[in-house]
C-alpha positions in Angstrom: 125.5 9.8 8.8 126.6 9.5 5.1 130.1 8.7 6.3 128.8 5.8 8.4 126.9 4.3 5.5 129.9 4.6 3.2 132.2 3.0 5.8 129.7 0.2 6.4 129.4 -0.5 2.7 133.2 -0.6 2.3 133.5 -3.0 5.3 130.8 -5.3 3.8 132.6 -5.4 0.4 135.9 -6.0 2.1 134.4 -8.9 4.1 133.0 -10.4 0.8 136.3 -9.9 -0.9 138.5 -11.3 1.9 136.3 -14.1 3.2 134.1 -14.9 0.2 130.9 -14.3 2.3 128.8 -11.4 3.1 128.8 -10.3 6.8 125.1 -11.3 7.3 125.9 -14.8 6.1 127.7 -15.4 9.4 124.5 -14.6 11.4 122.5 -17.5 10.1 122.7 -20.8 12.0 124.0 -23.9 10.1 121.3 -26.4 9.2 120.7 -29.2 11.6 120.9 -32.9 10.7 117.2 -33.3 9.9 117.2 -30.3 7.6 120.3 -31.6 5.8 118.6 -35.0 5.3 115.4 -33.4 4.1 117.2 -31.3 1.5 119.3 -34.3 0.4 116.1 -36.3 -0.1 114.5 -33.5 -2.1 117.6 -33.0 -4.2 117.9 -36.7 -5.1 114.2 -37.2 -5.3 114.0 -40.2 -3.0 111.4 -41.0 -0.3 112.0 -41.2 3.4 112.0 -45.0 3.3 114.6 -45.3 0.5 117.2 -47.9 0.9 120.9 -47.8 -0.1 120.3 -49.1 -3.6 117.6 -46.5 -4.3 119.9 -43.7 -3.0 122.8 -44.8 -5.1 120.6 -45.1 -8.2 119.1 -41.6 -7.7 122.6 -40.2 -7.1 123.9 -41.7 -10.4 120.9 -40.3 -12.2 121.4 -36.8 -10.8 125.2 -36.9 -11.5 124.5 -37.8 -15.1 122.4 -34.7 -15.4 124.7 -32.2 -13.6 128.1 -33.5 -14.7 130.4 -30.8 -16.2 130.6 -32.7 -19.4 126.8 -32.4 -19.7 126.6 -28.7 -19.0 126.6 -28.8 -15.2 129.2 -27.6 -12.8 131.5 -29.2 -10.3 129.7 -27.5 -7.5 126.5 -29.4 -8.5 128.4 -32.7 -8.5 129.8 -31.9 -5.1 126.3 -31.1 -3.8 125.0 -34.4 -5.2 127.8 -36.3 -3.6 127.2 -34.6 -0.2 123.5 -35.4 -0.5 124.3 -39.1 -1.2 126.7 -39.2 1.8 124.2 -37.6 4.1 121.4 -40.0 3.2 123.6 -43.1 3.5 124.8 -41.8 6.9 121.2 -41.5 8.0 120.4 -45.1 7.2 120.4 -47.7 10.0 123.8 -49.3 10.6 122.8 -52.7 9.1 121.7 -51.0 5.8 124.8 -48.8 5.2 127.3 -51.3 4.0 125.3 -53.6 1.8 
């Protein structure tokens, strides 16, 4: 039994080292579109009826806070950019390219 636990632990660490993720991370389902949009709204702090200009302004405000020159990380900037893109993609077609 102890041998099984040691082998399982080694395999978990090998998976983390090789692929950069724990084995149980592969078991969770990716978020669906509505969850992504909800998280993006929460991150940027905009309401559900926000237009393109409000989304862009909230994105600029957030990026000023999390920019690496201001003590943030590039991962936070990438997350802010992804949130902006997800919200703009969720807008109706006539509001996207204003």
